C-alpha positions as CSV (number, residue, x, y, z in Angstrom):
1,X,135.1,107.2,116.3
2,X,132.4,106.1,118.7
3,X,130.2,109.2,118.0
4,X,130.2,108.3,114.3
5,X,129.1,104.7,115.0
6,X,126.3,105.8,117.3
7,X,125.2,108.4,114.7
8,X,125.2,105.8,111.9
9,X,123.2,103.4,114.1
10,X,120.6,106.0,114.8
11,X,120.4,106.9,111.1
12,X,120.1,103.3,110.1
13,X,117.4,102.7,112.7
14,X,115.5,105.8,111.4
15,X,115.7,104.6,107.8
16,X,114.6,101.0,108.7
17,X,111.7,102.3,110.7
18,X,110.5,104.5,107.8
19,X,110.8,101.5,105.5
20,X,108.7,99.4,107.9
21,X,106.0,102.2,107.9
22,X,106.0,102.2,104.1
23,X,106.1,98.4,103.7
24,X,109.5,98.6,102.2
25,X,108.5,101.2,99.5
26,X,111.3,103.6,98.8
27,X,109.7,106.0,96.3
28,X,106.3,107.2,95.1
29,X,103.7,109.1,97.0
30,X,103.8,106.7,100.0
31,X,107.5,105.9,99.9
32,X,110.1,106.4,102.6
33,X,112.0,108.9,100.5
34,X,109.3,111.5,100.9
35,X,108.7,110.9,104.5
36,X,112.1,112.0,105.9
37,X,112.1,114.8,103.4
38,X,115.0,113.5,101.3
39,X,115.2,112.6,97.6
40,X,115.0,108.9,96.6
41,X,118.6,109.0,95.3
42,X,119.8,110.4,98.6
43,X,117.9,107.8,100.6
44,X,119.4,105.0,98.4
45,X,122.9,106.4,98.9
46,X,122.5,106.5,102.6
47,X,121.1,103.0,102.6
48,X,124.1,101.8,100.6
49,X,126.5,103.5,103.0
50,X,124.8,102.0,106.0
51,X,124.6,98.5,104.5
52,X,120.8,98.5,104.2
53,X,119.7,96.2,101.3
54,X,116.5,97.7,99.8
55,X,115.5,94.5,98.1
56,X,115.8,92.5,101.3
57,X,113.7,95.1,103.3
58,X,111.1,95.3,100.6
59,X,110.7,91.5,100.7
60,X,110.7,91.4,104.5
61,X,108.1,94.2,105.0
62,X,105.9,93.8,101.9
63,X,102.3,93.3,102.7
64,X,101.1,89.9,101.3
């Protein structure tokens, strides 16, 4: 369904943008899990469903 694809793309974009803001951090006081108001486990489930690799993003956006 086209609406589902668009919705998934928008959610994926939102999650990736939050991870960029948090330098790839998922949990903790500055993690992406707290920013959208979802639990860490929910965020990880959504990332898995959308094909977002948390390790890849953490490496890509980590501050050196």
